[in-house]
C-alpha positions in Angstrom: 108.9 134.6 -19.6 109.3 136.3 -22.7 106.2 136.2 -24.5 105.6 139.8 -26.7 107.9 141.1 -29.0 108.5 137.6 -30.5 108.6 137.8 -34.4 106.0 135.6 -36.5 108.8 135.0 -39.0 111.9 133.1 -38.4 114.9 134.7 -36.5 118.4 133.8 -36.0 120.2 133.0 -32.5 117.4 130.8 -31.2 117.9 129.6 -27.6 115.9 126.7 -28.3 118.4 124.7 -30.7 121.1 125.8 -28.1 119.5 124.1 -25.0 121.8 121.6 -25.1 121.3 120.7 -21.4 117.4 120.3 -21.7 116.3 116.6 -22.4 112.9 117.8 -23.8 113.0 120.3 -26.8 109.5 120.9 -27.4 107.5 122.2 -30.4 103.6 122.7 -30.5 101.5 122.5 -33.8 97.9 124.4 -33.4 97.8 127.6 -31.6 94.3 127.4 -31.0 92.8 127.1 -27.1 94.6 124.0 -26.6 97.9 124.7 -28.1 98.2 127.7 -26.7 97.6 126.3 -22.9 100.0 123.6 -23.9 102.8 126.0 -25.2 102.2 128.2 -22.1 102.1 125.2 -19.6 105.6 124.2 -21.3 107.2 127.6 -20.8 106.1 128.5 -17.3 108.2 125.2 -16.8 111.2 126.2 -18.2 110.9 124.3 -21.4 111.5 126.6 -24.7 108.9 126.2 -27.0 108.2 126.7 -30.5 104.5 127.2 -31.6 103.4 126.7 -35.2 100.1 127.5 -36.8 99.6 128.4 -40.4 97.6 131.6 -39.4 99.3 134.8 -38.4 96.0 136.0 -36.6 96.0 132.9 -34.3 99.5 133.4 -33.3 99.3 136.6 -32.3 95.8 135.9 -30.4 97.8 132.9 -28.9 100.8 135.1 -27.5 97.9 137.9 -26.4 96.5 135.0 -24.5 99.6 134.1 -22.9 100.2 137.6 -22.1 97.2 137.8 -20.0 97.8 134.7 -18.3 101.4 135.7 -17.5 99.9 138.8 -16.0 98.7 136.9 -13.3 101.8 135.3 -12.4 103.9 136.8 -9.6 107.0 134.7 -10.5 109.5 135.2 -13.0 110.2 132.4 -15.6 112.9 132.3 -18.0 111.6 130.4 -20.8 110.7 131.5 -24.2 108.0 131.0 -26.6 108.7 131.2 -30.0 105.6 131.6 -32.2 106.4 130.8 -35.9 104.4 130.0 -39.5 106.7 127.4 -40.5 108.6 124.3 -39.4 112.0 126.1 -38.6 113.7 123.9 -36.1 111.5 121.1 -35.5 114.5 119.1 -36.6 116.1 119.7 -33.3 112.5 118.7 -31.4 112.4 115.6 -29.1 108.8 116.1 -28.8 106.3 117.4 -30.9 102.8 118.0 -29.3 100.2 118.0 -32.2 97.1 120.3 -31.0 95.1 121.3 -34.5 91.5 120.7 -34.5 90.0 117.2 -33.8 89.3 116.6 -37.3 91.2 113.1 -38.5 92.0 114.0 -42.2 93.6 117.6 -40.8 95.5 115.8 -38.3 96.8 113.2 -40.4 98.3 115.5 -42.5 99.9 117.6 -40.0 101.3 114.6 -38.3 102.6 113.0 -41.6 104.0 116.6 -42.5 105.9 116.7 -38.9 107.1 113.3 -39.2 108.6 113.8 -42.5 110.8 117.1 -40.5 111.8 115.3 -37.1 114.6 113.5 -35.9 113.8 109.6 -36.2 113.9 109.4 -32.5 111.4 112.3 -32.0 108.1 111.2 -30.4 105.0 112.8 -31.9 102.1 113.4 -29.7 98.9 114.1 -30.5 96.6 115.8 -28.2 93.2 114.8 -28.9 89.8 114.0 -26.6 88.0 111.9 -29.6 89.9 110.2 -32.3 91.5 107.0 -31.9 95.4 107.2 -31.6 95.2 103.9 -33.9 93.4 105.7 -36.7 95.9 108.4 -36.6 98.8 106.2 -36.5 97.8 105.1 -39.8 99.3 108.7 -41.4 102.9 107.5 -40.3 105.8 105.8 -41.2 107.0 105.2 -37.6 103.9 105.0 -35.5 106.1 103.2 -32.8 107.1 106.7 -32.0 103.6 107.9 -31.7 101.2 108.3 -28.6 98.3 110.4 -27.5 98.6 112.7 -24.8 95.0 114.2 -23.6 95.2 117.5 -22.2 92.0 118.5 -20.2 90.9 122.1 -20.6 92.0 124.3 -19.4 95.7 123.0 -20.0 96.9 125.4 -17.5 95.1 124.3 -14.9 93.9 120.9 -15.2 96.5 118.4 -13.5 95.5 115.6 -15.6 97.3 114.3 -18.9 96.0 110.9 -20.1 99.2 109.2 -22.3 97.2 107.0 -24.7 99.2 104.1 -25.8 98.3 102.7 -29.7 98.4 99.0 -30.8 102.0 100.0 -32.4 103.5 102.6 -29.4 106.7 101.6 -28.1 107.3 102.0 -24.5 110.0 104.3 -25.4 107.2 106.7 -26.6 105.2 106.1 -23.6 107.8 106.9 -21.4 108.7 110.2 -23.5 105.3 111.1 -23.0 105.2 110.4 -19.6 108.8 112.8 -19.1 106.8 115.0 -20.9 104.2 115.5 -18.9 106.0 115.5 -15.3 108.3 118.0 -16.9 105.2 120.0 -17.4 104.2 119.5 -13.9 101.1 117.3 -14.8 100.1 114.0 -13.4 99.9 111.6 -16.1 97.9 108.3 -16.2 98.8 105.7 -19.1 95.5 104.3 -20.7 95.0 102.1 -23.5 93.6 103.5 -26.9 89.6 103.5 -27.2 86.6 105.4 -27.8 87.0 108.2 -25.0 90.2 106.6 -23.6 89.1 106.3 -19.8 88.3 109.5 -18.3 85.4 110.6 -21.0 84.3 107.2 -21.8 83.2 107.3 -17.9 82.0 110.7 -17.8 79.5 109.9 -20.7 78.2 107.0 -18.9 77.3 109.8 -16.4 75.9 112.0 -19.0 74.0 109.1 -20.6 72.2 108.8 -17.6 71.7 112.3 -16.9 69.7 112.5 -20.3 67.5 109.6 -19.4 66.6 110.9 -16.2 65.5 114.7 -18.1 63.8 112.6 -20.9 61.7 110.8 -18.0 60.5 114.3 -16.8 63.1 114.7 -13.9 63.6 118.6 -13.1 67.4 119.2 -14.0 67.8 121.8 -11.5 67.0 119.2 -8.8 69.4 117.0 -10.5 71.8 119.7 -10.1 71.3 120.4 -6.5 71.3 116.7 -5.8 74.6 116.0 -7.3 76.2 119.2 -6.0 75.4 118.1 -2.5 76.9 114.7 -3.0 80.1 116.2 -3.9 80.3 116.9 -7.3 81.7 120.6 -8.3 78.9 121.4 -10.5 75.7 119.2 -11.5 75.4 117.9 -14.7 73.7 120.5 -16.5 75.8 123.3 -15.1 78.7 121.3 -16.3 77.2 121.0 -19.8 76.6 124.9 -20.1 80.1 125.3 -19.1 81.5 123.0 -21.6 79.3 124.1 -24.2 76.4 122.1 -25.6 77.5 121.9 -28.9 81.0 120.8 -27.8 79.3 118.4 -25.3 76.7 117.1 -27.7 79.6 116.1 -30.5 81.5 114.2 -27.8 78.3 112.3 -26.9 77.7 111.3 -30.3 80.9 109.8 -30.7 81.1 108.1 -27.4 77.6 106.9 -27.3 78.1 105.0 -30.6 80.9 103.3 -29.4 79.3 101.7 -26.6 75.8 101.1 -27.9 74.8 98.5 -25.7 75.4 100.5 -22.2 74.8 103.9 -24.1 72.2 103.6 -26.6 70.7 106.3 -29.0 68.4 108.8 -27.0 65.4 109.9 -29.5 64.5 112.4 -26.8 67.7 114.4 -26.1 68.0 117.2 -24.2 71.1 118.9 -25.7 69.3 118.5 -29.1 66.1 120.6 -27.6 68.2 123.4 -26.4 70.6 123.5 -29.4 67.9 123.6 -31.8 66.6 126.6 -29.9 70.0 128.4 -30.1 70.9 127.7 -26.6 74.6 126.8 -26.2 75.4 127.1 -22.9 77.3 129.8 -20.6 79.6 130.9 -23.8 76.0 132.1 -25.5 74.6 133.7 -22.5 71.9 131.2 -22.3 71.3 126.9 -21.9 70.1 125.0 -19.1 70.7 128.4 -17.3 70.6 131.9 -17.8 74.2 133.7 -17.4 75.2 137.6 -16.7 78.3 139.1 -15.4 78.5 139.2 -11.5 80.2 141.7 -9.2 83.3 139.9 -9.5 83.3 139.8 -13.4 82.5 135.8 -13.2 79.1 134.4 -14.7 76.4 134.1 -12.5 73.4 131.6 -13.1 69.7 132.4 -13.2 66.9 130.2 -14.3 66.2 129.9 -17.8 62.6 129.6 -18.3 63.0 129.2 -22.3 64.8 125.6 -21.3 62.4 124.9 -18.8 59.4 125.5 -21.4 61.5 123.8 -24.1 61.8 120.4 -21.9 58.4 120.1 -21.0 57.1 120.6 -24.5 59.4 118.0 -26.2 60.3 115.6 -23.4 57.8 115.1 -20.7 55.3 117.4 -20.3 54.7 116.0 -16.6 57.7 116.7 -13.9 58.6 113.4 -12.6 59.4 113.4 -8.5 62.4 111.3 -7.7 64.3 111.3 -4.2 68.0 111.7 -4.0 68.9 108.2 -3.5 67.0 107.1 -6.8 68.5 110.2 -8.5 72.4 109.2 -7.2 72.2 105.8 -8.0 70.4 106.4 -11.6 73.6 108.5 -12.3 76.5 107.1 -10.4 76.0 103.0 -11.2 76.6 103.8 -14.8 79.7 105.4 -13.8 80.6 102.2 -12.1 79.6 99.7 -14.3 81.9 102.0 -17.2 84.6 101.9 -14.8 84.7 98.2 -14.3 84.5 97.4 -17.8 87.5 99.6 -18.2 89.4 98.0 -15.4 88.3 94.5 -16.9 89.5 95.7 -20.5 93.2 96.7 -19.2 92.2 100.5 -20.3 94.2 101.5 -16.8 96.6 99.3 -14.7 94.8 99.7 -11.4 91.7 100.7 -9.7 93.7 103.4 -8.0 95.1 104.7 -11.1 91.4 104.9 -12.6 90.1 106.7 -9.4 93.0 109.4 -9.4 92.1 109.9 -13.0 88.2 110.7 -12.5 89.3 112.6 -9.4 91.9 114.9 -11.3 90.0 115.1 -14.6 86.4 115.6 -13.9 86.6 116.6 -10.2 84.8 113.6 -9.0 83.7 114.3 -5.5 86.6 114.1 -3.4 85.2 112.8 -0.2 84.0 109.5 -2.4 87.5 108.9 -3.8 86.6 108.1 -7.5 84.0 105.4 -8.9 85.7 102.2 -7.7 86.8 103.6 -4.2 82.7 104.7 -3.8 81.9 101.0 -5.1 84.2 99.8 -2.3 82.9 101.4 0.2 79.4 100.9 -0.5 80.6 97.3 -0.8 80.7 95.1 -4.2 77.5 93.1 -2.7 75.5 96.5 -2.2 76.6 98.0 -5.7 75.3 94.6 -7.2 72.2 94.4 -5.4 71.4 98.3 -6.8 72.2 97.2 -10.2 70.1 94.5 -10.1 67.2 97.1 -8.9 67.8 99.0 -11.7 68.3 96.2 -14.4 65.1 96.4 -16.2 66.3 99.7 -17.5 69.0 98.0 -19.8 72.4 96.9 -20.1 73.5 100.4 -18.5 72.7 98.7 -15.2 74.1 95.3 -15.7 76.6 94.6 -13.4 79.9 93.1 -15.2 81.5 89.8 -14.4 84.1 91.5 -12.4 81.7 93.0 -9.8 79.6 89.8 -9.5 82.8 87.8 -8.5 84.0 90.3 -6.1 80.3 90.4 -4.6 80.5 86.8 -4.2 84.0 86.9 -2.9 83.3 89.9 -0.7 86.4 91.4 -2.4 87.3 95.3 -3.3 88.4 96.8 -6.5 91.3 98.8 -4.8 92.6 95.1 -3.1 92.8 93.5 -6.4 96.7 92.6 -7.3 98.1 93.8 -3.9 98.1 90.7 -2.0 95.1 91.1 0.3 
């Protein structure tokens, strides 16, 4: 792979346009963290790619990051990344992946610009985690050639890509997005447009339940220990520290507001308490935990007394004891409930795909197999009984009709549609 030495101005003799044997000719717009990761992943899988940004400094930083990533690889890759400040060569693109900041106005402007430059059969794909594809499509003359392509961070590492079908998205656009994901070595799951799409929507049900536990006085370190013992790679407090409490709060606000019955606004929100005190998580050295570089250079976490004190003062003065089973039920039942709603609404085609997306996208405990596989292992009747046990806490724990039907018929989510 060649990265160093690429000019930041247009040049002649571009191998990109001459690669007639490649079915996918890819351009990426936006040289931030996600755009850089997407372009790097394309190149590492043999796809020549143009990376466009309006800022020379962003392009330079992007190339440096790719060089750093490349230094970790032992294999040789022949693809190239061309960094550029303009849209030269976009007329040859078969796929353009837009990866600018998650702002509706900015994305609409960029997508409109790009559509006017590319061929009529080119497919535009927006990498977004929070904006609806139907809202982004309003800027386009050919919305049928537009779909979402949600990469998970870090893009070179995370295997899952959500391909999001909007109301006007054609089968051709979906098929092209799936082909692009596969060519990049990713595992695509096609989902229907909606707030949070699939994975983040279900994850937010879990995070909402976590925030409710904190507001009731349950210790976050205990929650992390219990959930990690259950099989999660990291507990919810540690997860939010790694994501960044500012980023996590923004996602929460958007998705909670979209499902107010099951994820109502929380007047006592631990994330806001910590943010108000300037605690942003791992990237700032302090969040729920304190972080310092370990012997291997990776951050090591330890107790943050300030976070503990703030949560006692602002949320619950007394710690509430809660056994492990209750903690797991309080966190996992909302995920199951939201998963069932997504399946009922045909956000995803099957329980198998839903569970695979959760495993690949958020590290759902591998031994549990996914929210609906876990529900099948418990049995629908048992899940329903547990929902009834917590029903007094609101619609978050209200069993959806499909769950009630399976409990009555002794059915399984993973048997739906396979003739059993």
